[in-house]
Every structure is written in C-alpha cells, then in structure tokens.
mmCIF file of the protein (N, C-alpha, C, O) and its ligand, coordinates in Angstrom:
data_MODEL
# 
_entry.id   MODEL 
# 
loop_
_entity.id 
_entity.type 
_entity.pdbx_number_of_molecules 
1 polymer     1 
2 non-polymer 1 
# 
_entity_poly.entity_id                      1 
_entity_poly.type                           'polypeptide(L)' 
_entity_poly.nstd_linkage                   no 
_entity_poly.nstd_monomer                   no 
_entity_poly.pdbx_seq_one_letter_code       MVSWICDKCGYNMEADTPPEKCPSCKKECSFVDNSCYTPDCAGKPTDPRITGKE 
_entity_poly.pdbx_seq_one_letter_code_can   MVSWICDKCGYNMEADTPPEKCPSCKKECSFVDNSCYTPDCAGKPTDPRITGKE 
_entity_poly.pdbx_strand_id                 A 
# 
loop_
_entity_poly_seq.entity_id 
_entity_poly_seq.num 
_entity_poly_seq.mon_id 
_entity_poly_seq.hetero 
1 1  MET n 
1 2  VAL n 
1 3  SER n 
1 4  TRP n 
1 5  ILE n 
1 6  CYS n 
1 7  ASP n 
1 8  LYS n 
1 9  CYS n 
1 10 GLY n 
1 11 TYR n 
1 12 ASN n 
1 13 MET n 
1 14 GLU n 
1 15 ALA n 
1 16 ASP n 
1 17 THR n 
1 18 PRO n 
1 19 PRO n 
1 20 GLU n 
1 21 LYS n 
1 22 CYS n 
1 23 PRO n 
1 24 SER n 
1 25 CYS n 
1 26 LYS n 
1 27 LYS n 
1 28 GLU n 
1 29 CYS n 
1 30 SER n 
1 31 PHE n 
1 32 VAL n 
1 33 ASP n 
1 34 ASN n 
1 35 SER n 
1 36 CYS n 
1 37 TYR n 
1 38 THR n 
1 39 PRO n 
1 40 ASP n 
1 41 CYS n 
1 42 ALA n 
1 43 GLY n 
1 44 LYS n 
1 45 PRO n 
1 46 THR n 
1 47 ASP n 
1 48 PRO n 
1 49 ARG n 
1 50 ILE n 
1 51 THR n 
1 52 GLY n 
1 53 LYS n 
1 54 GLU n 
# 
loop_
_struct_asym.id 
_struct_asym.entity_id 
A 1 
B 2 
# 
loop_
_chem_comp.id 
_chem_comp.type 
_chem_comp.mon_nstd_flag 
ALA 'L-peptide linking' y 
ARG 'L-peptide linking' y 
ASN 'L-peptide linking' y 
ASP 'L-peptide linking' y 
CYS 'L-peptide linking' y 
GLU 'L-peptide linking' y 
GLY 'peptide linking'   y 
ILE 'L-peptide linking' y 
LYS 'L-peptide linking' y 
MET 'L-peptide linking' y 
PHE 'L-peptide linking' y 
PRO 'L-peptide linking' y 
SER 'L-peptide linking' y 
THR 'L-peptide linking' y 
TRP 'L-peptide linking' y 
TYR 'L-peptide linking' y 
VAL 'L-peptide linking' y 
ZN  non-polymer         . 
# 
_pdbx_entity_nonpoly.entity_id   2 
_pdbx_entity_nonpoly.name        ? 
_pdbx_entity_nonpoly.comp_id     ZN 
# 
_pdbx_nonpoly_scheme.asym_id         B 
_pdbx_nonpoly_scheme.entity_id       2 
_pdbx_nonpoly_scheme.mon_id          ZN 
_pdbx_nonpoly_scheme.ndb_seq_num     1 
_pdbx_nonpoly_scheme.pdb_seq_num     101 
_pdbx_nonpoly_scheme.auth_seq_num    101 
_pdbx_nonpoly_scheme.pdb_mon_id      ZN 
_pdbx_nonpoly_scheme.auth_mon_id     ZN 
_pdbx_nonpoly_scheme.pdb_strand_id   A 
_pdbx_nonpoly_scheme.pdb_ins_code    . 
# 
loop_
_atom_site.group_PDB 
_atom_site.id 
_atom_site.type_symbol 
_atom_site.label_atom_id 
_atom_site.label_alt_id 
_atom_site.label_comp_id 
_atom_site.label_asym_id 
_atom_site.label_entity_id 
_atom_site.label_seq_id 
_atom_site.pdbx_PDB_ins_code 
_atom_site.Cartn_x 
_atom_site.Cartn_y 
_atom_site.Cartn_z 
_atom_site.occupancy 
_atom_site.B_iso_or_equiv 
_atom_site.pdbx_formal_charge 
_atom_site.auth_seq_id 
_atom_site.auth_comp_id 
_atom_site.auth_asym_id 
_atom_site.auth_atom_id 
_atom_site.pdbx_PDB_model_num 
ATOM   1   N  N  . MET A 1 1  ? -121.329 -9.195  149.950 1.00 0.00 ? 1   MET A N  1 
ATOM   2   C  CA . MET A 1 1  ? -120.109 -9.995  149.900 1.00 0.00 ? 1   MET A CA 1 
ATOM   3   C  C  . MET A 1 1  ? -119.761 -10.519 151.285 1.00 0.00 ? 1   MET A C  1 
ATOM   4   O  O  . MET A 1 1  ? -119.897 -9.841  152.303 1.00 0.00 ? 1   MET A O  1 
ATOM   5   N  N  . VAL A 1 2  ? -119.312 -11.745 151.262 1.00 0.00 ? 2   VAL A N  1 
ATOM   6   C  CA . VAL A 1 2  ? -118.911 -12.382 152.510 1.00 0.00 ? 2   VAL A CA 1 
ATOM   7   C  C  . VAL A 1 2  ? -117.421 -12.673 152.428 1.00 0.00 ? 2   VAL A C  1 
ATOM   8   O  O  . VAL A 1 2  ? -116.908 -13.035 151.369 1.00 0.00 ? 2   VAL A O  1 
ATOM   9   N  N  . SER A 1 3  ? -116.753 -12.516 153.517 1.00 0.00 ? 3   SER A N  1 
ATOM   10  C  CA . SER A 1 3  ? -115.331 -12.835 153.550 1.00 0.00 ? 3   SER A CA 1 
ATOM   11  C  C  . SER A 1 3  ? -115.144 -14.286 153.964 1.00 0.00 ? 3   SER A C  1 
ATOM   12  O  O  . SER A 1 3  ? -115.660 -14.715 154.996 1.00 0.00 ? 3   SER A O  1 
ATOM   13  N  N  . TRP A 1 4  ? -114.410 -15.035 153.163 1.00 0.00 ? 4   TRP A N  1 
ATOM   14  C  CA . TRP A 1 4  ? -114.183 -16.455 153.439 1.00 0.00 ? 4   TRP A CA 1 
ATOM   15  C  C  . TRP A 1 4  ? -112.707 -16.709 153.621 1.00 0.00 ? 4   TRP A C  1 
ATOM   16  O  O  . TRP A 1 4  ? -111.867 -16.064 152.993 1.00 0.00 ? 4   TRP A O  1 
ATOM   17  N  N  . ILE A 1 5  ? -112.397 -17.661 154.490 1.00 0.00 ? 5   ILE A N  1 
ATOM   18  C  CA . ILE A 1 5  ? -110.999 -18.016 154.693 1.00 0.00 ? 5   ILE A CA 1 
ATOM   19  C  C  . ILE A 1 5  ? -110.845 -19.530 154.613 1.00 0.00 ? 5   ILE A C  1 
ATOM   20  O  O  . ILE A 1 5  ? -111.640 -20.278 155.183 1.00 0.00 ? 5   ILE A O  1 
ATOM   21  N  N  . CYS A 1 6  ? -109.816 -19.972 153.901 1.00 0.00 ? 6   CYS A N  1 
ATOM   22  C  CA . CYS A 1 6  ? -109.547 -21.397 153.736 1.00 0.00 ? 6   CYS A CA 1 
ATOM   23  C  C  . CYS A 1 6  ? -109.041 -21.983 155.046 1.00 0.00 ? 6   CYS A C  1 
ATOM   24  O  O  . CYS A 1 6  ? -108.134 -21.436 155.674 1.00 0.00 ? 6   CYS A O  1 
ATOM   25  N  N  . ASP A 1 7  ? -109.641 -23.108 155.455 1.00 0.00 ? 7   ASP A N  1 
ATOM   26  C  CA . ASP A 1 7  ? -109.215 -23.697 156.727 1.00 0.00 ? 7   ASP A CA 1 
ATOM   27  C  C  . ASP A 1 7  ? -107.920 -24.503 156.590 1.00 0.00 ? 7   ASP A C  1 
ATOM   28  O  O  . ASP A 1 7  ? -107.373 -24.998 157.576 1.00 0.00 ? 7   ASP A O  1 
ATOM   29  N  N  . LYS A 1 8  ? -107.447 -24.621 155.361 1.00 0.00 ? 8   LYS A N  1 
ATOM   30  C  CA . LYS A 1 8  ? -106.189 -25.355 155.162 1.00 0.00 ? 8   LYS A CA 1 
ATOM   31  C  C  . LYS A 1 8  ? -104.990 -24.411 155.116 1.00 0.00 ? 8   LYS A C  1 
ATOM   32  O  O  . LYS A 1 8  ? -104.004 -24.591 155.831 1.00 0.00 ? 8   LYS A O  1 
ATOM   33  N  N  . CYS A 1 9  ? -105.105 -23.395 154.251 1.00 0.00 ? 9   CYS A N  1 
ATOM   34  C  CA . CYS A 1 9  ? -103.942 -22.527 154.045 1.00 0.00 ? 9   CYS A CA 1 
ATOM   35  C  C  . CYS A 1 9  ? -104.170 -21.103 154.524 1.00 0.00 ? 9   CYS A C  1 
ATOM   36  O  O  . CYS A 1 9  ? -103.238 -20.299 154.554 1.00 0.00 ? 9   CYS A O  1 
ATOM   37  N  N  . GLY A 1 10 ? -105.396 -20.788 154.895 1.00 0.00 ? 10  GLY A N  1 
ATOM   38  C  CA . GLY A 1 10 ? -105.659 -19.442 155.386 1.00 0.00 ? 10  GLY A CA 1 
ATOM   39  C  C  . GLY A 1 10 ? -105.907 -18.414 154.292 1.00 0.00 ? 10  GLY A C  1 
ATOM   40  O  O  . GLY A 1 10 ? -105.966 -17.214 154.559 1.00 0.00 ? 10  GLY A O  1 
ATOM   41  N  N  . TYR A 1 11 ? -106.053 -18.889 153.063 1.00 0.00 ? 11  TYR A N  1 
ATOM   42  C  CA . TYR A 1 11 ? -106.332 -17.986 151.954 1.00 0.00 ? 11  TYR A CA 1 
ATOM   43  C  C  . TYR A 1 11 ? -107.651 -17.261 152.188 1.00 0.00 ? 11  TYR A C  1 
ATOM   44  O  O  . TYR A 1 11 ? -108.650 -17.872 152.568 1.00 0.00 ? 11  TYR A O  1 
ATOM   45  N  N  . ASN A 1 12 ? -107.641 -15.974 151.961 1.00 0.00 ? 12  ASN A N  1 
ATOM   46  C  CA . ASN A 1 12 ? -108.797 -15.147 152.254 1.00 0.00 ? 12  ASN A CA 1 
ATOM   47  C  C  . ASN A 1 12 ? -109.363 -14.582 150.964 1.00 0.00 ? 12  ASN A C  1 
ATOM   48  O  O  . ASN A 1 12 ? -108.628 -14.063 150.125 1.00 0.00 ? 12  ASN A O  1 
ATOM   49  N  N  . MET A 1 13 ? -110.675 -14.688 150.815 1.00 0.00 ? 13  MET A N  1 
ATOM   50  C  CA . MET A 1 13 ? -111.304 -14.135 149.611 1.00 0.00 ? 13  MET A CA 1 
ATOM   51  C  C  . MET A 1 13 ? -112.702 -13.651 149.936 1.00 0.00 ? 13  MET A C  1 
ATOM   52  O  O  . MET A 1 13 ? -113.288 -14.019 150.954 1.00 0.00 ? 13  MET A O  1 
ATOM   53  N  N  . GLU A 1 14 ? -113.231 -12.805 149.036 1.00 0.00 ? 14  GLU A N  1 
ATOM   54  C  CA . GLU A 1 14 ? -114.586 -12.325 149.218 1.00 0.00 ? 14  GLU A CA 1 
ATOM   55  C  C  . GLU A 1 14 ? -115.451 -12.818 148.073 1.00 0.00 ? 14  GLU A C  1 
ATOM   56  O  O  . GLU A 1 14 ? -115.078 -12.694 146.907 1.00 0.00 ? 14  GLU A O  1 
ATOM   57  N  N  . ALA A 1 15 ? -116.602 -13.374 148.404 1.00 0.00 ? 15  ALA A N  1 
ATOM   58  C  CA . ALA A 1 15 ? -117.544 -13.882 147.411 1.00 0.00 ? 15  ALA A CA 1 
ATOM   59  C  C  . ALA A 1 15 ? -118.886 -14.073 148.099 1.00 0.00 ? 15  ALA A C  1 
ATOM   60  O  O  . ALA A 1 15 ? -118.985 -14.083 149.326 1.00 0.00 ? 15  ALA A O  1 
ATOM   61  N  N  . ASP A 1 16 ? -119.918 -14.226 147.271 1.00 0.00 ? 16  ASP A N  1 
ATOM   62  C  CA . ASP A 1 16 ? -121.234 -14.480 147.857 1.00 0.00 ? 16  ASP A CA 1 
ATOM   63  C  C  . ASP A 1 16 ? -121.301 -15.881 148.442 1.00 0.00 ? 16  ASP A C  1 
ATOM   64  O  O  . ASP A 1 16 ? -121.900 -16.098 149.495 1.00 0.00 ? 16  ASP A O  1 
ATOM   65  N  N  . THR A 1 17 ? -120.681 -16.828 147.747 1.00 0.00 ? 17  THR A N  1 
ATOM   66  C  CA . THR A 1 17 ? -120.629 -18.203 148.232 1.00 0.00 ? 17  THR A CA 1 
ATOM   67  C  C  . THR A 1 17 ? -119.189 -18.708 148.131 1.00 0.00 ? 17  THR A C  1 
ATOM   68  O  O  . THR A 1 17 ? -118.450 -18.294 147.238 1.00 0.00 ? 17  THR A O  1 
ATOM   69  N  N  . PRO A 1 18 ? -118.794 -19.581 149.020 1.00 0.00 ? 18  PRO A N  1 
ATOM   70  C  CA . PRO A 1 18 ? -117.418 -20.075 148.985 1.00 0.00 ? 18  PRO A CA 1 
ATOM   71  C  C  . PRO A 1 18 ? -117.203 -21.025 147.814 1.00 0.00 ? 18  PRO A C  1 
ATOM   72  O  O  . PRO A 1 18 ? -118.131 -21.736 147.430 1.00 0.00 ? 18  PRO A O  1 
ATOM   73  N  N  . PRO A 1 19 ? -116.015 -21.055 147.242 1.00 0.00 ? 19  PRO A N  1 
ATOM   74  C  CA . PRO A 1 19 ? -115.715 -21.983 146.144 1.00 0.00 ? 19  PRO A CA 1 
ATOM   75  C  C  . PRO A 1 19 ? -115.575 -23.406 146.681 1.00 0.00 ? 19  PRO A C  1 
ATOM   76  O  O  . PRO A 1 19 ? -115.319 -23.618 147.866 1.00 0.00 ? 19  PRO A O  1 
ATOM   77  N  N  . GLU A 1 20 ? -115.749 -24.381 145.776 1.00 0.00 ? 20  GLU A N  1 
ATOM   78  C  CA . GLU A 1 20 ? -115.588 -25.773 146.213 1.00 0.00 ? 20  GLU A CA 1 
ATOM   79  C  C  . GLU A 1 20 ? -114.138 -26.111 146.461 1.00 0.00 ? 20  GLU A C  1 
ATOM   80  O  O  . GLU A 1 20 ? -113.796 -26.856 147.379 1.00 0.00 ? 20  GLU A O  1 
ATOM   81  N  N  . LYS A 1 21 ? -113.287 -25.540 145.614 1.00 0.00 ? 21  LYS A N  1 
ATOM   82  C  CA . LYS A 1 21 ? -111.856 -25.767 145.797 1.00 0.00 ? 21  LYS A CA 1 
ATOM   83  C  C  . LYS A 1 21 ? -111.163 -24.445 146.048 1.00 0.00 ? 21  LYS A C  1 
ATOM   84  O  O  . LYS A 1 21 ? -111.492 -23.416 145.459 1.00 0.00 ? 21  LYS A O  1 
ATOM   85  N  N  . CYS A 1 22 ? -110.203 -24.507 146.933 1.00 0.00 ? 22  CYS A N  1 
ATOM   86  C  CA . CYS A 1 22 ? -109.440 -23.310 147.236 1.00 0.00 ? 22  CYS A CA 1 
ATOM   87  C  C  . CYS A 1 22 ? -108.571 -22.931 146.042 1.00 0.00 ? 22  CYS A C  1 
ATOM   88  O  O  . CYS A 1 22 ? -107.809 -23.764 145.553 1.00 0.00 ? 22  CYS A O  1 
ATOM   89  N  N  . PRO A 1 23 ? -108.670 -21.683 145.560 1.00 0.00 ? 23  PRO A N  1 
ATOM   90  C  CA . PRO A 1 23 ? -107.834 -21.264 144.433 1.00 0.00 ? 23  PRO A CA 1 
ATOM   91  C  C  . PRO A 1 23 ? -106.362 -21.156 144.805 1.00 0.00 ? 23  PRO A C  1 
ATOM   92  O  O  . PRO A 1 23 ? -105.506 -21.091 143.923 1.00 0.00 ? 23  PRO A O  1 
ATOM   93  N  N  . SER A 1 24 ? -106.066 -21.138 146.058 1.00 0.00 ? 24  SER A N  1 
ATOM   94  C  CA . SER A 1 24 ? -104.676 -21.001 146.491 1.00 0.00 ? 24  SER A CA 1 
ATOM   95  C  C  . SER A 1 24 ? -103.998 -22.357 146.654 1.00 0.00 ? 24  SER A C  1 
ATOM   96  O  O  . SER A 1 24 ? -102.985 -22.620 146.006 1.00 0.00 ? 24  SER A O  1 
ATOM   97  N  N  . CYS A 1 25 ? -104.544 -23.222 147.512 1.00 0.00 ? 25  CYS A N  1 
ATOM   98  C  CA . CYS A 1 25 ? -103.881 -24.503 147.773 1.00 0.00 ? 25  CYS A CA 1 
ATOM   99  C  C  . CYS A 1 25 ? -104.486 -25.642 146.959 1.00 0.00 ? 25  CYS A C  1 
ATOM   100 O  O  . CYS A 1 25 ? -103.994 -26.768 147.016 1.00 0.00 ? 25  CYS A O  1 
ATOM   101 N  N  . LYS A 1 26 ? -105.558 -25.360 146.195 1.00 0.00 ? 26  LYS A N  1 
ATOM   102 C  CA . LYS A 1 26 ? -106.186 -26.335 145.289 1.00 0.00 ? 26  LYS A CA 1 
ATOM   103 C  C  . LYS A 1 26 ? -106.781 -27.545 145.990 1.00 0.00 ? 26  LYS A C  1 
ATOM   104 O  O  . LYS A 1 26 ? -107.055 -28.559 145.349 1.00 0.00 ? 26  LYS A O  1 
ATOM   105 N  N  . LYS A 1 27 ? -106.980 -27.452 147.269 1.00 0.00 ? 27  LYS A N  1 
ATOM   106 C  CA . LYS A 1 27 ? -107.566 -28.567 147.993 1.00 0.00 ? 27  LYS A CA 1 
ATOM   107 C  C  . LYS A 1 27 ? -109.057 -28.308 148.186 1.00 0.00 ? 27  LYS A C  1 
ATOM   108 O  O  . LYS A 1 27 ? -109.520 -27.168 148.156 1.00 0.00 ? 27  LYS A O  1 
ATOM   109 N  N  . GLU A 1 28 ? -109.788 -29.391 148.384 1.00 0.00 ? 28  GLU A N  1 
ATOM   110 C  CA . GLU A 1 28 ? -111.207 -29.235 148.681 1.00 0.00 ? 28  GLU A CA 1 
ATOM   111 C  C  . GLU A 1 28 ? -111.356 -28.921 150.155 1.00 0.00 ? 28  GLU A C  1 
ATOM   112 O  O  . GLU A 1 28 ? -111.634 -29.787 150.985 1.00 0.00 ? 28  GLU A O  1 
ATOM   113 N  N  . CYS A 1 29 ? -111.165 -27.676 150.439 1.00 0.00 ? 29  CYS A N  1 
ATOM   114 C  CA . CYS A 1 29 ? -111.133 -27.272 151.834 1.00 0.00 ? 29  CYS A CA 1 
ATOM   115 C  C  . CYS A 1 29 ? -112.489 -26.716 152.249 1.00 0.00 ? 29  CYS A C  1 
ATOM   116 O  O  . CYS A 1 29 ? -113.373 -26.514 151.416 1.00 0.00 ? 29  CYS A O  1 
ATOM   117 N  N  . SER A 1 30 ? -112.636 -26.479 153.511 1.00 0.00 ? 30  SER A N  1 
ATOM   118 C  CA . SER A 1 30 ? -113.830 -25.810 154.001 1.00 0.00 ? 30  SER A CA 1 
ATOM   119 C  C  . SER A 1 30 ? -113.523 -24.332 154.118 1.00 0.00 ? 30  SER A C  1 
ATOM   120 O  O  . SER A 1 30 ? -112.668 -23.921 154.903 1.00 0.00 ? 30  SER A O  1 
ATOM   121 N  N  . PHE A 1 31 ? -114.220 -23.547 153.338 1.00 0.00 ? 31  PHE A N  1 
ATOM   122 C  CA . PHE A 1 31 ? -114.101 -22.115 153.514 1.00 0.00 ? 31  PHE A CA 1 
ATOM   123 C  C  . PHE A 1 31 ? -115.000 -21.697 154.669 1.00 0.00 ? 31  PHE A C  1 
ATOM   124 O  O  . PHE A 1 31 ? -116.202 -21.962 154.659 1.00 0.00 ? 31  PHE A O  1 
ATOM   125 N  N  . VAL A 1 32 ? -114.432 -21.065 155.628 1.00 0.00 ? 32  VAL A N  1 
ATOM   126 C  CA . VAL A 1 32 ? -115.212 -20.640 156.777 1.00 0.00 ? 32  VAL A CA 1 
ATOM   127 C  C  . VAL A 1 32 ? -115.493 -19.152 156.697 1.00 0.00 ? 32  VAL A C  1 
ATOM   128 O  O  . VAL A 1 32 ? -114.693 -18.372 156.179 1.00 0.00 ? 32  VAL A O  1 
ATOM   129 N  N  . ASP A 1 33 ? -116.632 -18.787 157.215 1.00 0.00 ? 33  ASP A N  1 
ATOM   130 C  CA . ASP A 1 33 ? -117.072 -17.400 157.171 1.00 0.00 ? 33  ASP A CA 1 
ATOM   131 C  C  . ASP A 1 33 ? -116.188 -16.551 158.085 1.00 0.00 ? 33  ASP A C  1 
ATOM   132 O  O  . ASP A 1 33 ? -116.146 -16.737 159.301 1.00 0.00 ? 33  ASP A O  1 
ATOM   133 N  N  . ASN A 1 34 ? -115.499 -15.632 157.461 1.00 0.00 ? 34  ASN A N  1 
ATOM   134 C  CA . ASN A 1 34 ? -114.548 -14.802 158.187 1.00 0.00 ? 34  ASN A CA 1 
ATOM   135 C  C  . ASN A 1 34 ? -115.098 -13.402 158.436 1.00 0.00 ? 34  ASN A C  1 
ATOM   136 O  O  . ASN A 1 34 ? -114.388 -12.519 158.918 1.00 0.00 ? 34  ASN A O  1 
ATOM   137 N  N  . SER A 1 35 ? -116.356 -13.217 158.104 1.00 0.00 ? 35  SER A N  1 
ATOM   138 C  CA . SER A 1 35 ? -116.930 -11.886 158.244 1.00 0.00 ? 35  SER A CA 1 
ATOM   139 C  C  . SER A 1 35 ? -117.119 -11.519 159.713 1.00 0.00 ? 35  SER A C  1 
ATOM   140 O  O  . SER A 1 35 ? -117.386 -12.361 160.571 1.00 0.00 ? 35  SER A O  1 
ATOM   141 N  N  . CYS A 1 36 ? -116.976 -10.286 159.945 1.00 0.00 ? 36  CYS A N  1 
ATOM   142 C  CA . CYS A 1 36 ? -117.130 -9.794  161.313 1.00 0.00 ? 36  CYS A CA 1 
ATOM   143 C  C  . CYS A 1 36 ? -118.540 -9.258  161.502 1.00 0.00 ? 36  CYS A C  1 
ATOM   144 O  O  . CYS A 1 36 ? -118.961 -8.322  160.822 1.00 0.00 ? 36  CYS A O  1 
ATOM   145 N  N  . TYR A 1 37 ? -119.249 -9.852  162.417 1.00 0.00 ? 37  TYR A N  1 
ATOM   146 C  CA . TYR A 1 37 ? -120.627 -9.406  162.643 1.00 0.00 ? 37  TYR A CA 1 
ATOM   147 C  C  . TYR A 1 37 ? -120.797 -8.661  163.959 1.00 0.00 ? 37  TYR A C  1 
ATOM   148 O  O  . TYR A 1 37 ? -121.832 -8.034  164.185 1.00 0.00 ? 37  TYR A O  1 
ATOM   149 N  N  . THR A 1 38 ? -119.821 -8.721  164.803 1.00 0.00 ? 38  THR A N  1 
ATOM   150 C  CA . THR A 1 38 ? -119.956 -8.056  166.089 1.00 0.00 ? 38  THR A CA 1 
ATOM   151 C  C  . THR A 1 38 ? -118.953 -6.910  166.180 1.00 0.00 ? 38  THR A C  1 
ATOM   152 O  O  . THR A 1 38 ? -117.830 -7.028  165.690 1.00 0.00 ? 38  THR A O  1 
ATOM   153 N  N  . PRO A 1 39 ? -119.351 -5.800  166.807 1.00 0.00 ? 39  PRO A N  1 
ATOM   154 C  CA . PRO A 1 39 ? -118.470 -4.632  166.830 1.00 0.00 ? 39  PRO A CA 1 
ATOM   155 C  C  . PRO A 1 39 ? -117.195 -4.843  167.642 1.00 0.00 ? 39  PRO A C  1 
ATOM   156 O  O  . PRO A 1 39 ? -116.210 -4.131  167.445 1.00 0.00 ? 39  PRO A O  1 
ATOM   157 N  N  . ASP A 1 40 ? -117.206 -5.804  168.540 1.00 0.00 ? 40  ASP A N  1 
ATOM   158 C  CA . ASP A 1 40 ? -116.034 -5.935  169.416 1.00 0.00 ? 40  ASP A CA 1 
ATOM   159 C  C  . ASP A 1 40 ? -115.030 -6.987  168.945 1.00 0.00 ? 40  ASP A C  1 
ATOM   160 O  O  . ASP A 1 40 ? -114.070 -7.290  169.654 1.00 0.00 ? 40  ASP A O  1 
ATOM   161 N  N  . CYS A 1 41 ? -115.248 -7.542  167.756 1.00 0.00 ? 41  CYS A N  1 
ATOM   162 C  CA . CYS A 1 41 ? -114.289 -8.547  167.295 1.00 0.00 ? 41  CYS A CA 1 
ATOM   163 C  C  . CYS A 1 41 ? -113.091 -7.911  166.607 1.00 0.00 ? 41  CYS A C  1 
ATOM   164 O  O  . CYS A 1 41 ? -112.110 -8.593  166.313 1.00 0.00 ? 41  CYS A O  1 
ATOM   165 N  N  . ALA A 1 42 ? -113.161 -6.630  166.352 1.00 0.00 ? 42  ALA A N  1 
ATOM   166 C  CA . ALA A 1 42 ? -112.013 -5.877  165.848 1.00 0.00 ? 42  ALA A CA 1 
ATOM   167 C  C  . ALA A 1 42 ? -111.432 -6.454  164.563 1.00 0.00 ? 42  ALA A C  1 
ATOM   168 O  O  . ALA A 1 42 ? -110.224 -6.400  164.333 1.00 0.00 ? 42  ALA A O  1 
ATOM   169 N  N  . GLY A 1 43 ? -112.306 -7.003  163.735 1.00 0.00 ? 43  GLY A N  1 
ATOM   170 C  CA . GLY A 1 43 ? -111.844 -7.504  162.447 1.00 0.00 ? 43  GLY A CA 1 
ATOM   171 C  C  . GLY A 1 43 ? -111.137 -8.835  162.509 1.00 0.00 ? 43  GLY A C  1 
ATOM   172 O  O  . GLY A 1 43 ? -110.632 -9.306  161.490 1.00 0.00 ? 43  GLY A O  1 
ATOM   173 N  N  . LYS A 1 44 ? -111.085 -9.451  163.659 1.00 0.00 ? 44  LYS A N  1 
ATOM   174 C  CA . LYS A 1 44 ? -110.429 -10.749 163.783 1.00 0.00 ? 44  LYS A CA 1 
ATOM   175 C  C  . LYS A 1 44 ? -111.424 -11.862 163.482 1.00 0.00 ? 44  LYS A C  1 
ATOM   176 O  O  . LYS A 1 44 ? -112.624 -11.698 163.702 1.00 0.00 ? 44  LYS A O  1 
ATOM   177 N  N  . PRO A 1 45 ? -110.937 -12.989 162.981 1.00 0.00 ? 45  PRO A N  1 
ATOM   178 C  CA . PRO A 1 45 ? -111.834 -14.115 162.729 1.00 0.00 ? 45  PRO A CA 1 
ATOM   179 C  C  . PRO A 1 45 ? -112.468 -14.603 164.022 1.00 0.00 ? 45  PRO A C  1 
ATOM   180 O  O  . PRO A 1 45 ? -111.817 -14.688 165.063 1.00 0.00 ? 45  PRO A O  1 
ATOM   181 N  N  . THR A 1 46 ? -113.757 -14.923 163.929 1.00 0.00 ? 46  THR A N  1 
ATOM   182 C  CA . THR A 1 46 ? -114.454 -15.368 165.129 1.00 0.00 ? 46  THR A CA 1 
ATOM   183 C  C  . THR A 1 46 ? -114.796 -16.851 165.071 1.00 0.00 ? 46  THR A C  1 
ATOM   184 O  O  . THR A 1 46 ? -115.188 -17.443 166.076 1.00 0.00 ? 46  THR A O  1 
ATOM   185 N  N  . ASP A 1 47 ? -114.647 -17.450 163.888 1.00 0.00 ? 47  ASP A N  1 
ATOM   186 C  CA . ASP A 1 47 ? -114.970 -18.867 163.777 1.00 0.00 ? 47  ASP A CA 1 
ATOM   187 C  C  . ASP A 1 47 ? -113.946 -19.701 164.544 1.00 0.00 ? 47  ASP A C  1 
ATOM   188 O  O  . ASP A 1 47 ? -112.743 -19.522 164.352 1.00 0.00 ? 47  ASP A O  1 
ATOM   189 N  N  . PRO A 1 48 ? -114.398 -20.601 165.403 1.00 0.00 ? 48  PRO A N  1 
ATOM   190 C  CA . PRO A 1 48 ? -113.464 -21.392 166.228 1.00 0.00 ? 48  PRO A CA 1 
ATOM   191 C  C  . PRO A 1 48 ? -112.526 -22.257 165.399 1.00 0.00 ? 48  PRO A C  1 
ATOM   192 O  O  . PRO A 1 48 ? -111.443 -22.626 165.852 1.00 0.00 ? 48  PRO A O  1 
ATOM   193 N  N  . ARG A 1 49 ? -112.960 -22.584 164.157 1.00 0.00 ? 49  ARG A N  1 
ATOM   194 C  CA . ARG A 1 49 ? -112.072 -23.381 163.304 1.00 0.00 ? 49  ARG A CA 1 
ATOM   195 C  C  . ARG A 1 49 ? -110.855 -22.569 162.894 1.00 0.00 ? 49  ARG A C  1 
ATOM   196 O  O  . ARG A 1 49 ? -109.811 -23.126 162.558 1.00 0.00 ? 49  ARG A O  1 
ATOM   197 N  N  . ILE A 1 50 ? -110.995 -21.250 162.925 1.00 0.00 ? 50  ILE A N  1 
ATOM   198 C  CA . ILE A 1 50 ? -109.847 -20.391 162.614 1.00 0.00 ? 50  ILE A CA 1 
ATOM   199 C  C  . ILE A 1 50 ? -109.100 -20.044 163.900 1.00 0.00 ? 50  ILE A C  1 
ATOM   200 O  O  . ILE A 1 50 ? -107.882 -20.191 163.994 1.00 0.00 ? 50  ILE A O  1 
ATOM   201 N  N  . THR A 1 51 ? -109.852 -19.588 164.869 1.00 0.00 ? 51  THR A N  1 
ATOM   202 C  CA . THR A 1 51 ? -109.207 -19.080 166.086 1.00 0.00 ? 51  THR A CA 1 
ATOM   203 C  C  . THR A 1 51 ? -108.623 -20.212 166.925 1.00 0.00 ? 51  THR A C  1 
ATOM   204 O  O  . THR A 1 51 ? -107.719 -19.980 167.727 1.00 0.00 ? 51  THR A O  1 
ATOM   205 N  N  . GLY A 1 52 ? -109.131 -21.442 166.751 1.00 0.00 ? 52  GLY A N  1 
ATOM   206 C  CA . GLY A 1 52 ? -108.600 -22.569 167.503 1.00 0.00 ? 52  GLY A CA 1 
ATOM   207 C  C  . GLY A 1 52 ? -107.253 -23.041 166.989 1.00 0.00 ? 52  GLY A C  1 
ATOM   208 O  O  . GLY A 1 52 ? -106.546 -23.798 167.655 1.00 0.00 ? 52  GLY A O  1 
ATOM   209 N  N  . LYS A 1 53 ? -106.909 -22.584 165.795 1.00 0.00 ? 53  LYS A N  1 
ATOM   210 C  CA . LYS A 1 53 ? -105.627 -22.962 165.200 1.00 0.00 ? 53  LYS A CA 1 
ATOM   211 C  C  . LYS A 1 53 ? -104.526 -22.063 165.691 1.00 0.00 ? 53  LYS A C  1 
ATOM   212 O  O  . LYS A 1 53 ? -104.735 -21.121 166.457 1.00 0.00 ? 53  LYS A O  1 
ATOM   213 N  N  . GLU A 1 54 ? -103.335 -22.394 165.215 1.00 0.00 ? 54  GLU A N  1 
ATOM   214 C  CA . GLU A 1 54 ? -102.162 -21.509 165.367 1.00 0.00 ? 54  GLU A CA 1 
ATOM   215 C  C  . GLU A 1 54 ? -101.385 -21.577 166.645 1.00 0.00 ? 54  GLU A C  1 
ATOM   216 O  O  . GLU A 1 54 ? -100.402 -20.855 166.809 1.00 0.00 ? 54  GLU A O  1 
HETATM 217 ZN ZN . ZN  B 2 .  ? -106.431 -23.159 150.735 1.00 0.00 2 101 ZN  A ZN 1 
# 
C-alpha cells in the first residue's frame, strides 16, 4: 500500500494506485506519493508539491 495525498485539498488515502478523481474534493487532482521512504523524514510528506505549499 502506498499513501497518497491530494494536491488540491490534502485528502490522504492508501491504495496501490492513486484514483483519477479525488473522492474528497471530486476534482481531477494529482495524487502525490506521501509515503515515507527515508528514516529521517519523521512521517512528514517529502514531495515538494506538498511541502512547498502552506
Ligand atoms: Zn482532493
């Protein structure tokens, strides 16, 4: 399972592949891989599309 996060609304879900449409905001968003692969990321998103926001 991979953790995915919606780049529009931040909806988080786990699936093998990301859905075409976000079940939360219903937009055709880009689900970005939110999985943590490095021990020092402390569970935080590492994708710049997520971390560059906010
Ligand atoms: Zn969404």
